[in-house]
C-alpha positions in Angstrom: 14.3 -5.4 -4.6 11.9 -5.1 -7.6 9.1 -2.6 -7.1 6.2 -2.8 -9.5 5.0 0.7 -10.0 2.9 0.7 -13.2 0.4 3.4 -13.7 -1.1 3.0 -10.2 2.2 3.3 -8.5 3.1 6.5 -10.3 -0.3 7.9 -9.4 0.2 7.1 -5.8 3.6 8.7 -5.8 2.1 11.9 -7.3 -0.6 12.0 -4.6 1.9 11.4 -1.8 4.1 14.2 -3.1 1.3 16.6 -2.2 1.0 15.3 1.4 2.6 17.0 4.4 3.6 14.9 7.4 2.6 11.9 5.4 3.1 8.3 6.6 1.8 4.9 5.9 0.8 2.7 8.9 0.2 -1.0 8.8 -3.1 -2.3 10.2 -3.0 -6.0 9.5 -0.6 -8.6 8.3 -1.6 -11.9 6.5 1.0 -14.6 5.9 0.3 -16.2 2.6 1.8 -19.3 0.8 5.1 -19.0 -1.2 6.8 -16.8 1.4 4.5 -13.8 0.8 2.9 -11.4 3.2 -0.2 -9.2 2.5 -0.1 -6.0 4.5 -3.1 -3.8 4.9 -2.6 -0.2 6.0 -3.6 3.4 5.5 -2.1 6.8 4.8 -2.1 9.6 7.2 -1.1 13.2 6.9 -2.7 16.3 5.3 -2.8 18.0 1.9 -0.1 20.6 1.5 -2.3 23.0 -0.3 -5.8 22.0 0.8 -5.0 21.2 4.5 -7.4 18.2 4.2 -6.6 15.3 6.5 -6.1 12.0 4.7 -7.8 10.3 7.6 -11.0 12.0 6.5 -10.8 10.3 3.1 -10.6 6.7 2.0 -6.9 5.9 2.3 -6.9 2.1 2.8 -4.1 0.5 0.9 -2.4 -2.9 0.6 1.1 -4.2 -0.2 2.1 -7.7 -1.2 5.6 -8.5 0.0 7.6 -11.4 -1.4 10.3 -12.6 1.0 13.3 -14.9 0.2 16.1 -15.7 2.6 14.8 -13.1 5.0 14.9 -10.3 2.5 12.2 -8.5 0.6 12.6 -9.4 -3.1 9.5 -7.9 -4.6 6.9 -5.3 -3.4 3.5 -4.9 -5.1 1.6 -1.8 -4.0 -2.2 -1.6 -4.2 -4.2 1.7 -3.9 -7.2 -0.4 -3.1 -7.5 -3.4 -0.6 -10.3 -5.0 -2.5 -8.2 -5.1 -5.7 -5.4 -6.8 -3.8 -7.7 -9.4 -2.4 -9.3 -10.0 -5.9 -5.9 -10.3 -7.6 -4.8 -12.9 -5.0 -8.2 -14.8 -5.1 -8.8 -14.0 -1.5 -11.9 -12.8 0.4 -12.0 -9.9 2.9 
């Protein structure tokens, strides 16, 4: 599986490293053409040092999942739902 991390992906990884009891939960699935699925979700957990709850901050994210022969072949992570929609030429 190819994972596109880029600079945004590395930033997300750094943020999540500082999260205790962290998880990502899916809120909505949108089936797209070309065997792709757009998944909207959010992070939950708390800051290890600050104790702040992620739920109290903007933590809406998106993932574009490419599927072939029943397997995930590519995963593109977005730290912002609006950016995902814009990149795909879709509306919210």
